[in-house]
N, CA, C and O atoms as a GROMACS GRO file, in nm:
protein
  472
    1UNK      N    1  -3.786   5.055  -3.933
    1UNK     CA    2  -3.907   4.980  -3.954
    1UNK      C    3  -3.876   4.858  -4.040
    1UNK      O    4  -3.797   4.866  -4.134
    2UNK      N    5  -3.936   4.745  -4.007
    2UNK     CA    6  -3.912   4.620  -4.076
    2UNK      C    7  -4.030   4.588  -4.166
    2UNK      O    8  -4.146   4.594  -4.123
    3UNK      N    9  -4.001   4.554  -4.291
    3UNK     CA   10  -4.107   4.515  -4.384
    3UNK      C   11  -4.121   4.365  -4.383
    3UNK      O   12  -4.040   4.295  -4.322
    4UNK      N   13  -4.222   4.314  -4.451
    4UNK     CA   14  -4.248   4.170  -4.454
    4UNK      C   15  -4.137   4.095  -4.525
    4UNK      O   16  -4.119   3.976  -4.499
    5UNK      N   17  -4.061   4.158  -4.614
    5UNK     CA   18  -3.958   4.087  -4.689
    5UNK      C   19  -3.820   4.100  -4.626
    5UNK      O   20  -3.727   4.034  -4.670
    6UNK      N   21  -3.806   4.182  -4.526
    6UNK     CA   22  -3.676   4.199  -4.462
    6UNK      C   23  -3.670   4.117  -4.334
    6UNK      O   24  -3.772   4.089  -4.272
    7UNK      N   25  -3.549   4.079  -4.297
    7UNK     CA   26  -3.528   4.007  -4.172
    7UNK      C   27  -3.467   4.104  -4.072
    7UNK      O   28  -3.368   4.169  -4.104
    8UNK      N   29  -3.525   4.116  -3.953
    8UNK     CA   30  -3.468   4.207  -3.854
    8UNK      C   31  -3.328   4.165  -3.815
    8UNK      O   32  -3.296   4.046  -3.822
    9UNK      N   33  -3.243   4.258  -3.774
    9UNK     CA   34  -3.108   4.223  -3.731
    9UNK      C   35  -3.112   4.122  -3.617
    9UNK      O   36  -3.192   4.136  -3.524
   10UNK      N   37  -3.026   4.020  -3.624
   10UNK     CA   38  -3.018   3.919  -3.520
   10UNK      C   39  -3.116   3.805  -3.537
   10UNK      O   40  -3.104   3.704  -3.468
   11UNK      N   41  -3.213   3.817  -3.629
   11UNK     CA   42  -3.310   3.710  -3.651
   11UNK      C   43  -3.253   3.612  -3.752
   11UNK      O   44  -3.169   3.647  -3.835
   12UNK      N   45  -3.301   3.488  -3.744
   12UNK     CA   46  -3.254   3.385  -3.835
   12UNK      C   47  -3.369   3.340  -3.923
   12UNK      O   48  -3.478   3.312  -3.872
   13UNK      N   49  -3.347   3.333  -4.052
   13UNK     CA   50  -3.450   3.286  -4.144
   13UNK      C   51  -3.451   3.134  -4.144
   13UNK      O   52  -3.358   3.071  -4.095
   14UNK      N   53  -3.556   3.075  -4.200
   14UNK     CA   54  -3.564   2.929  -4.212
   14UNK      C   55  -3.446   2.875  -4.294
   14UNK      O   56  -3.388   2.773  -4.257
   15UNK      N   57  -3.410   2.942  -4.402
   15UNK     CA   58  -3.297   2.900  -4.485
   15UNK      C   59  -3.168   2.910  -4.406
   15UNK      O   60  -3.080   2.824  -4.420
   16UNK      N   61  -3.155   3.011  -4.322
   16UNK     CA   62  -3.035   3.025  -4.240
   16UNK      C   63  -3.023   2.915  -4.138
   16UNK      O   64  -2.913   2.867  -4.110
   17UNK      N   65  -3.138   2.873  -4.081
   17UNK     CA   66  -3.135   2.762  -3.983
   17UNK      C   67  -3.094   2.632  -4.051
   17UNK      O   68  -3.018   2.555  -3.993
   18UNK      N   69  -3.144   2.607  -4.172
   18UNK     CA   70  -3.109   2.484  -4.243
   18UNK      C   71  -2.961   2.483  -4.279
   18UNK      O   72  -2.897   2.379  -4.268
   19UNK      N   73  -2.906   2.596  -4.320
   19UNK     CA   74  -2.765   2.602  -4.358
   19UNK      C   75  -2.675   2.587  -4.237
   19UNK      O   76  -2.566   2.530  -4.248
   20UNK      N   77  -2.719   2.636  -4.122
   20UNK     CA   78  -2.638   2.630  -4.001
   20UNK      C   79  -2.642   2.493  -3.936
   20UNK      O   80  -2.557   2.463  -3.853
   21UNK      N   81  -2.740   2.409  -3.973
   21UNK     CA   82  -2.752   2.277  -3.913
   21UNK      C   83  -2.846   2.281  -3.795
   21UNK      O   84  -2.904   2.386  -3.766
   22UNK      N   85  -2.862   2.169  -3.726
   22UNK     CA   86  -2.955   2.163  -3.614
   22UNK      C   87  -2.905   2.246  -3.497
   22UNK      O   88  -2.785   2.267  -3.479
   23UNK      N   89  -3.000   2.294  -3.419
   23UNK     CA   90  -2.965   2.373  -3.301
   23UNK      C   91  -2.894   2.284  -3.201
   23UNK      O   92  -2.921   2.164  -3.196
   24UNK      N   93  -2.803   2.339  -3.120
   24UNK     CA   94  -2.734   2.258  -3.020
   24UNK      C   95  -2.834   2.189  -2.929
   24UNK      O   96  -2.931   2.249  -2.883
   25UNK      N   97  -2.809   2.061  -2.905
   25UNK     CA   98  -2.896   1.984  -2.817
   25UNK      C   99  -3.013   1.920  -2.888
   25UNK      O  100  -3.080   1.836  -2.830
   26UNK      N  101  -3.040   1.957  -3.014
   26UNK     CA  102  -3.150   1.895  -3.086
   26UNK      C  103  -3.102   1.768  -3.154
   26UNK      O  104  -2.982   1.751  -3.176
   27UNK      N  105  -3.195   1.680  -3.188
   27UNK     CA  106  -3.159   1.554  -3.251
   27UNK      C  107  -3.108   1.580  -3.392
   27UNK      O  108  -3.168   1.658  -3.467
   28UNK      N  109  -2.999   1.515  -3.428
   28UNK     CA  110  -2.942   1.529  -3.562
   28UNK      C  111  -3.021   1.443  -3.658
   28UNK      O  112  -3.060   1.332  -3.622
   29UNK      N  113  -3.046   1.490  -3.781
   29UNK     CA  114  -3.122   1.409  -3.876
   29UNK      C  115  -3.048   1.283  -3.918
   29UNK      O  116  -3.113   1.184  -3.952
   30UNK      N  117  -2.914   1.283  -3.916
   30UNK     CA  118  -2.836   1.164  -3.954
   30UNK      C  119  -2.752   1.123  -3.834
   30UNK      O  120  -2.679   1.206  -3.780
   31UNK      N  121  -2.758   0.996  -3.792
   31UNK     CA  122  -2.674   0.952  -3.679
   31UNK      C  123  -2.526   0.956  -3.716
   31UNK      O  124  -2.490   0.962  -3.834
   32UNK      N  125  -2.441   0.952  -3.614
   32UNK     CA  126  -2.296   0.960  -3.635
   32UNK      C  127  -2.247   0.847  -3.725
   32UNK      O  128  -2.157   0.867  -3.806
   33UNK      N  129  -2.306   0.729  -3.712
   33UNK     CA  130  -2.264   0.616  -3.796
   33UNK      C  131  -2.286   0.646  -3.944
   33UNK      O  132  -2.205   0.608  -4.028
   34UNK      N  133  -2.396   0.712  -3.976
   34UNK     CA  134  -2.424   0.744  -4.116
   34UNK      C  135  -2.324   0.845  -4.170
   34UNK      O  136  -2.290   0.841  -4.288
   35UNK      N  137  -2.277   0.935  -4.085
   35UNK     CA  138  -2.180   1.034  -4.131
   35UNK      C  139  -2.044   0.970  -4.157
   35UNK      O  140  -1.962   1.029  -4.228
   36UNK      N  141  -2.018   0.853  -4.103
   36UNK     CA  142  -1.892   0.782  -4.123
   36UNK      C  143  -1.904   0.677  -4.234
   36UNK      O  144  -1.807   0.608  -4.265
   37UNK      N  145  -2.022   0.666  -4.294
   37UNK     CA  146  -2.048   0.562  -4.393
   37UNK      C  147  -1.952   0.566  -4.512
   37UNK      O  148  -1.925   0.463  -4.572
   38UNK      N  149  -1.900   0.683  -4.546
   38UNK     CA  150  -1.814   0.696  -4.663
   38UNK      C  151  -1.682   0.620  -4.647
   38UNK      O  152  -1.617   0.592  -4.748
   39UNK      N  153  -1.640   0.585  -4.526
   39UNK     CA  154  -1.514   0.511  -4.509
   39UNK      C  155  -1.533   0.360  -4.508
   39UNK      O  156  -1.434   0.287  -4.503
   40UNK      N  157  -1.656   0.312  -4.513
   40UNK     CA  158  -1.680   0.168  -4.504
   40UNK      C  159  -1.625   0.089  -4.622
   40UNK      O  160  -1.605  -0.031  -4.609
   41UNK      N  161  -1.601   0.152  -4.735
   41UNK     CA  162  -1.547   0.083  -4.853
   41UNK      C  163  -1.396   0.099  -4.868
   41UNK      O  164  -1.341   0.062  -4.971
   42UNK      N  165  -1.330   0.153  -4.768
   42UNK     CA  166  -1.185   0.168  -4.773
   42UNK      C  167  -1.122   0.031  -4.747
   42UNK      O  168  -1.149  -0.030  -4.644
   43UNK      N  169  -1.037  -0.017  -4.838
   43UNK     CA  170  -0.978  -0.150  -4.818
   43UNK      C  171  -0.869  -0.150  -4.712
   43UNK      O  172  -0.792  -0.054  -4.700
   44UNK      N  173  -0.864  -0.257  -4.634
   44UNK     CA  174  -0.762  -0.277  -4.533
   44UNK      C  175  -0.695  -0.411  -4.559
   44UNK      O  176  -0.760  -0.507  -4.599
   45UNK      N  177  -0.566  -0.417  -4.536
   45UNK     CA  178  -0.494  -0.544  -4.545
   45UNK      C  179  -0.492  -0.605  -4.407
   45UNK      O  180  -0.434  -0.549  -4.314
   46UNK      N  181  -0.555  -0.721  -4.392
   46UNK     CA  182  -0.560  -0.790  -4.263
   46UNK      C  183  -0.462  -0.906  -4.269
   46UNK      O  184  -0.466  -0.988  -4.360
   47UNK      N  185  -0.373  -0.911  -4.169
   47UNK     CA  186  -0.268  -1.013  -4.163
   47UNK      C  187  -0.275  -1.083  -4.029
   47UNK      O  188  -0.295  -1.019  -3.926
   48UNK      N  189  -0.257  -1.214  -4.029
   48UNK     CA  190  -0.249  -1.291  -3.906
   48UNK      C  191  -0.106  -1.343  -3.897
   48UNK      O  192  -0.058  -1.412  -3.987
   49UNK      N  193  -0.039  -1.310  -3.786
   49UNK     CA  194   0.100  -1.350  -3.771
   49UNK      C  195   0.110  -1.471  -3.678
   49UNK      O  196   0.072  -1.466  -3.562
   50UNK      N  197   0.163  -1.579  -3.735
   50UNK     CA  198   0.182  -1.703  -3.661
   50UNK      C  199   0.309  -1.695  -3.577
   50UNK      O  200   0.316  -1.751  -3.468
   51UNK      N  201   0.410  -1.627  -3.629
   51UNK     CA  202   0.538  -1.612  -3.560
   51UNK      C  203   0.640  -1.554  -3.654
   51UNK      O  204   0.613  -1.532  -3.772
   52UNK      N  205   0.760  -1.530  -3.602
   52UNK     CA  206   0.868  -1.473  -3.681
   52UNK      C  207   0.998  -1.548  -3.650
   52UNK      O  208   1.010  -1.618  -3.550
   53UNK      N  209   1.093  -1.530  -3.741
   53UNK     CA  210   1.227  -1.581  -3.717
   53UNK      C  211   1.325  -1.501  -3.801
   53UNK      O  212   1.285  -1.432  -3.895
   54UNK      N  213   1.451  -1.510  -3.768
   54UNK     CA  214   1.556  -1.447  -3.848
   54UNK      C  215   1.646  -1.557  -3.901
   54UNK      O  216   1.685  -1.648  -3.828
   55UNK      N  217   1.679  -1.547  -4.029
   55UNK     CA  218   1.768  -1.644  -4.092
   55UNK      C  219   1.882  -1.570  -4.161
   55UNK      O  220   1.865  -1.458  -4.210
   56UNK      N  221   1.996  -1.634  -4.163
   56UNK     CA  222   2.106  -1.582  -4.243
   56UNK      C  223   2.082  -1.624  -4.388
   56UNK      O  224   2.009  -1.719  -4.413
   57UNK      N  225   2.142  -1.555  -4.480
   57UNK     CA  226   2.121  -1.584  -4.622
   57UNK      C  227   2.156  -1.729  -4.653
   57UNK      O  228   2.083  -1.796  -4.726
   58UNK      N  229   2.268  -1.777  -4.600
   58UNK     CA  230   2.306  -1.917  -4.633
   58UNK      C  231   2.208  -2.017  -4.573
   58UNK      O  232   2.190  -2.125  -4.630
   59UNK      N  233   2.142  -1.985  -4.460
   59UNK     CA  234   2.039  -2.072  -4.404
   59UNK      C  235   1.914  -2.072  -4.492
   59UNK      O  236   1.852  -2.176  -4.514
   60UNK      N  237   1.880  -1.955  -4.543
   60UNK     CA  238   1.766  -1.942  -4.632
   60UNK      C  239   1.787  -2.021  -4.761
   60UNK      O  240   1.694  -2.085  -4.811
   61UNK      N  241   1.910  -2.016  -4.814
   61UNK     CA  242   1.940  -2.087  -4.938
   61UNK      C  243   1.938  -2.238  -4.921
   61UNK      O  244   1.920  -2.312  -5.018
   62UNK      N  245   1.958  -2.286  -4.799
   62UNK     CA  246   1.956  -2.430  -4.771
   62UNK      C  247   1.814  -2.486  -4.760
   62UNK      O  248   1.796  -2.608  -4.763
   63UNK      N  249   1.714  -2.399  -4.748
   63UNK     CA  250   1.576  -2.447  -4.731
   63UNK      C  251   1.528  -2.518  -4.856
   63UNK      O  252   1.558  -2.478  -4.968
   64UNK      N  253   1.455  -2.622  -4.834
   64UNK     CA  254   1.396  -2.698  -4.944
   64UNK      C  255   1.266  -2.760  -4.898
   64UNK      O  256   1.222  -2.739  -4.785
   65UNK      N  257   1.204  -2.835  -4.987
   65UNK     CA  258   1.079  -2.901  -4.954
   65UNK      C  259   1.099  -2.991  -4.834
   65UNK      O  260   1.192  -3.072  -4.832
   66UNK      N  261   1.014  -2.978  -4.734
   66UNK     CA  262   1.025  -3.058  -4.612
   66UNK      C  263   1.105  -2.991  -4.502
   66UNK      O  264   1.105  -3.040  -4.389
   67UNK      N  265   1.173  -2.879  -4.532
   67UNK     CA  266   1.247  -2.807  -4.428
   67UNK      C  267   1.149  -2.750  -4.325
   67UNK      O  268   1.035  -2.718  -4.358
   68UNK      N  269   1.196  -2.739  -4.204
   68UNK     CA  270   1.115  -2.682  -4.096
   68UNK      C  271   1.181  -2.552  -4.051
   68UNK      O  272   1.300  -2.549  -4.021
   69UNK      N  273   1.102  -2.447  -4.048
   69UNK     CA  274   1.151  -2.317  -4.000
   69UNK      C  275   1.088  -2.295  -3.863
   69UNK      O  276   0.966  -2.285  -3.851
   70UNK      N  277   1.171  -2.288  -3.761
   70UNK     CA  278   1.122  -2.268  -3.625
   70UNK      C  279   1.088  -2.121  -3.603
   70UNK      O  280   1.166  -2.032  -3.638
   71UNK      N  281   0.970  -2.097  -3.546
   71UNK     CA  282   0.922  -1.960  -3.524
   71UNK      C  283   0.940  -1.919  -3.377
   71UNK      O  284   0.965  -2.003  -3.290
   72UNK      N  285   0.928  -1.790  -3.353
   72UNK     CA  286   0.952  -1.735  -3.220
   72UNK      C  287   0.841  -1.767  -3.120
   72UNK      O  288   0.867  -1.766  -2.999
   73UNK      N  289   0.721  -1.796  -3.165
   73UNK     CA  290   0.609  -1.821  -3.074
   73UNK      C  291   0.601  -1.968  -3.036
   73UNK      O  292   0.637  -2.057  -3.114
   74UNK      N  293   0.552  -1.991  -2.916
   74UNK     CA  294   0.531  -2.127  -2.868
   74UNK      C  295   0.397  -2.179  -2.919
   74UNK      O  296   0.307  -2.100  -2.948
   75UNK      N  297   0.384  -2.310  -2.930
   75UNK     CA  298   0.257  -2.370  -2.970
   75UNK      C  299   0.151  -2.332  -2.868
   75UNK      O  300   0.175  -2.339  -2.748
   76UNK      N  301   0.035  -2.292  -2.916
   76UNK     CA  302  -0.074  -2.252  -2.827
   76UNK      C  303  -0.073  -2.105  -2.789
   76UNK      O  304  -0.169  -2.055  -2.732
   77UNK      N  305   0.035  -2.035  -2.820
   77UNK     CA  306   0.043  -1.892  -2.790
   77UNK      C  307  -0.048  -1.815  -2.886
   77UNK      O  308  -0.069  -1.858  -3.000
   78UNK      N  309  -0.103  -1.704  -2.840
   78UNK     CA  310  -0.198  -1.626  -2.921
   78UNK      C  311  -0.134  -1.575  -3.050
   78UNK      O  312  -0.019  -1.532  -3.052
   79UNK      N  313  -0.213  -1.581  -3.158
   79UNK     CA  314  -0.172  -1.523  -3.285
   79UNK      C  315  -0.206  -1.374  -3.281
   79UNK      O  316  -0.296  -1.332  -3.208
   80UNK      N  317  -0.135  -1.297  -3.359
   80UNK     CA  318  -0.162  -1.153  -3.363
   80UNK      C  319  -0.229  -1.118  -3.495
   80UNK      O  320  -0.189  -1.166  -3.601
   81UNK      N  321  -0.333  -1.033  -3.488
   81UNK     CA  322  -0.407  -0.991  -3.606
   81UNK      C  323  -0.379  -0.842  -3.627
   81UNK      O  324  -0.397  -0.761  -3.537
   82UNK      N  325  -0.336  -0.810  -3.749
   82UNK     CA  326  -0.300  -0.672  -3.784
   82UNK      C  327  -0.393  -0.623  -3.894
   82UNK      O  328  -0.431  -0.699  -3.983
   83UNK      N  329  -0.428  -0.495  -3.889
   83UNK     CA  330  -0.497  -0.427  -3.999
   83UNK      C  331  -0.405  -0.315  -4.043
   83UNK      O  332  -0.373  -0.225  -3.965
   84UNK      N  333  -0.361  -0.322  -4.169
   84UNK     CA  334  -0.263  -0.226  -4.221
   84UNK      C  335  -0.143  -0.214  -4.129
   84UNK      O  336  -0.098  -0.103  -4.098
   85UNK      N  337  -0.092  -0.326  -4.086
   85UNK     CA  338   0.030  -0.338  -4.004
   85UNK      C  339   0.015  -0.282  -3.864
   85UNK      O  340   0.116  -0.258  -3.797
   86UNK      N  341  -0.108  -0.260  -3.817
   86UNK     CA  342  -0.133  -0.213  -3.681
   86UNK      C  343  -0.206  -0.323  -3.605
   86UNK      O  344  -0.307  -0.374  -3.653
   87UNK      N  345  -0.155  -0.360  -3.487
   87UNK     CA  346  -0.215  -0.466  -3.407
   87UNK      C  347  -0.356  -0.426  -3.365
   87UNK      O  348  -0.376  -0.320  -3.306
   88UNK      N  349  -0.454  -0.512  -3.396
   88UNK     CA  350  -0.592  -0.484  -3.357
   88UNK      C  351  -0.652  -0.590  -3.266
   88UNK      O  352  -0.747  -0.563  -3.194
   89UNK      N  353  -0.595  -0.714  -3.270
   89UNK     CA  354  -0.653  -0.822  -3.191
   89UNK      C  355  -0.554  -0.937  -3.178
   89UNK      O  356  -0.450  -0.940  -3.244
   90UNK      N  357  -0.590  -1.031  -3.091
   90UNK     CA  358  -0.516  -1.156  -3.075
   90UNK      C  359  -0.617  -1.270  -3.080
   90UNK      O  360  -0.734  -1.251  -3.048
   91UNK      N  361  -0.571  -1.388  -3.120
   91UNK     CA  362  -0.665  -1.498  -3.130
   91UNK      C  363  -0.596  -1.632  -3.140
   91UNK      O  364  -0.475  -1.643  -3.124
   92UNK      N  365  -0.677  -1.735  -3.167
   92UNK     CA  366  -0.624  -1.871  -3.179
   92UNK      C  367  -0.664  -1.928  -3.314
   92UNK      O  368  -0.768  -1.894  -3.369
   93UNK      N  369  -0.580  -2.015  -3.366
   93UNK     CA  370  -0.604  -2.075  -3.497
   93UNK      C  371  -0.718  -2.176  -3.488
   93UNK      O  372  -0.727  -2.253  -3.392
   94UNK      N  373  -0.804  -2.175  -3.590
   94UNK     CA  374  -0.913  -2.271  -3.602
   94UNK      C  375  -0.922  -2.317  -3.747
   94UNK      O  376  -0.865  -2.254  -3.837
   95UNK      N  377  -0.993  -2.426  -3.769
   95UNK     CA  378  -1.021  -2.472  -3.905
   95UNK      C  379  -1.171  -2.465  -3.923
   95UNK      O  380  -1.247  -2.518  -3.841
   96UNK      N  381  -1.215  -2.400  -4.031
   96UNK     CA  382  -1.357  -2.384  -4.060
   96UNK      C  383  -1.378  -2.411  -4.208
   96UNK      O  384  -1.322  -2.342  -4.292
   97UNK      N  385  -1.460  -2.511  -4.239
   97UNK     CA  386  -1.487  -2.550  -4.378
   97UNK      C  387  -1.358  -2.574  -4.456
   97UNK      O  388  -1.342  -2.525  -4.567
   98UNK      N  389  -1.266  -2.649  -4.398
   98UNK     CA  390  -1.137  -2.684  -4.458
   98UNK      C  391  -1.048  -2.564  -4.487
   98UNK      O  392  -0.956  -2.573  -4.568
   99UNK      N  393  -1.073  -2.453  -4.421
   99UNK     CA  394  -0.988  -2.335  -4.434
   99UNK      C  395  -0.941  -2.294  -4.295
   99UNK      O  396  -1.012  -2.314  -4.196
  100UNK      N  397  -0.821  -2.235  -4.290
  100UNK     CA  398  -0.774  -2.181  -4.164
  100UNK      C  399  -0.850  -2.054  -4.130
  100UNK      O  400  -0.892  -1.980  -4.219
  101UNK      N  401  -0.868  -2.031  -4.003
  101UNK     CA  402  -0.931  -1.909  -3.956
  101UNK      C  403  -0.871  -1.871  -3.821
  101UNK      O  404  -0.784  -1.940  -3.769
  102UNK      N  405  -0.919  -1.763  -3.766
  102UNK     CA  406  -0.873  -1.716  -3.636
  102UNK      C  407  -0.994  -1.680  -3.551
  102UNK      O  408  -1.080  -1.602  -3.593
  103UNK      N  409  -1.000  -1.738  -3.433
  103UNK     CA  410  -1.104  -1.702  -3.337
  103UNK      C  411  -1.046  -1.593  -3.248
  103UNK      O  412  -0.945  -1.615  -3.181
  104UNK      N  413  -1.108  -1.476  -3.247
  104UNK     CA  414  -1.057  -1.365  -3.167
  104UNK      C  415  -1.078  -1.394  -3.019
  104UNK      O  416  -1.187  -1.428  -2.975
  105UNK      N  417  -0.971  -1.380  -2.944
  105UNK     CA  418  -0.978  -1.399  -2.799
  105UNK      C  419  -0.960  -1.268  -2.724
  105UNK      O  420  -0.995  -1.258  -2.606
  106UNK      N  421  -0.904  -1.169  -2.793
  106UNK     CA  422  -0.881  -1.038  -2.730
  106UNK      C  423  -0.878  -0.933  -2.841
  106UNK      O  424  -0.806  -0.948  -2.940
  107UNK      N  425  -0.954  -0.828  -2.823
  107UNK     CA  426  -0.950  -0.715  -2.914
  107UNK      C  427  -0.875  -0.604  -2.843
  107UNK      O  428  -0.906  -0.570  -2.728
  108UNK      N  429  -0.777  -0.548  -2.910
  108UNK     CA  430  -0.695  -0.442  -2.850
  108UNK      C  431  -0.783  -0.321  -2.824
  108UNK      O  432  -0.859  -0.278  -2.912
  109UNK      N  433  -0.774  -0.265  -2.705
  109UNK     CA  434  -0.857  -0.150  -2.668
  109UNK      C  435  -0.819  -0.028  -2.751
  109UNK      O  436  -0.704  -0.015  -2.794
  110UNK      N  437  -0.914   0.062  -2.773
  110UNK     CA  438  -0.882   0.185  -2.848
  110UNK      C  439  -0.768   0.263  -2.783
  110UNK      O  440  -0.686   0.322  -2.853
  111UNK      N  441  -0.762   0.264  -2.651
  111UNK     CA  442  -0.654   0.335  -2.582
  111UNK      C  443  -0.518   0.274  -2.615
  111UNK      O  444  -0.422   0.346  -2.641
  112UNK      N  445  -0.511   0.140  -2.614
  112UNK     CA  446  -0.385   0.072  -2.645
  112UNK      C  447  -0.346   0.095  -2.791
  112UNK      O  448  -0.228   0.111  -2.822
  113UNK      N  449  -0.445   0.096  -2.882
  113UNK     CA  450  -0.416   0.121  -3.023
  113UNK      C  451  -0.359   0.261  -3.043
  113UNK      O  452  -0.265   0.280  -3.120
  114UNK      N  453  -0.414   0.357  -2.974
  114UNK     CA  454  -0.364   0.495  -2.985
  114UNK      C  455  -0.222   0.504  -2.930
  114UNK      O  456  -0.138   0.572  -2.988
  115UNK      N  457  -0.195   0.436  -2.818
  115UNK     CA  458  -0.061   0.437  -2.758
  115UNK      C  459   0.043   0.378  -2.855
  115UNK      O  460   0.156   0.426  -2.861
  116UNK      N  461   0.006   0.275  -2.929
  116UNK     CA  462   0.097   0.210  -3.024
  116UNK      C  463   0.128   0.299  -3.144
  116UNK      O  464   0.229   0.278  -3.212
  117UNK      N  465   0.042   0.398  -3.172
  117UNK     CA  466   0.064   0.488  -3.284
  117UNK      C  467   0.176   0.588  -3.254
  117UNK      O  468   0.237   0.642  -3.347
  118UNK      N  469   0.203   0.612  -3.128
  118UNK     CA  470   0.303   0.712  -3.090
  118UNK      C  471   0.443   0.660  -3.104
  118UNK      O  472   0.538   0.732  -3.075
   0.00000   0.00000   0.00000
């Protein structure tokens, strides 16, 4: 026999439902974006790579004011944008308010980013 203060076997109390979370298929009280909000303040180092080159030590020591270092990329070729040393996009150099900037022309797909992690 079940009394008013006991819960029958297999039944769920209101407190039990709240602790277990929403029932499958029901609307969640907080959207997925809100559950990820805690990572929004994590700092990332964003780097734009214009090009690369390799120099010997004696070539490096010869550099001075006015020296030109030739890079691997051709003029007009897309710049690469990295977040924490991982390629996330490509773009072109622009000037905005007397500062350099990058206009994104291609964002690396999530699939391609995952492939690069392997």
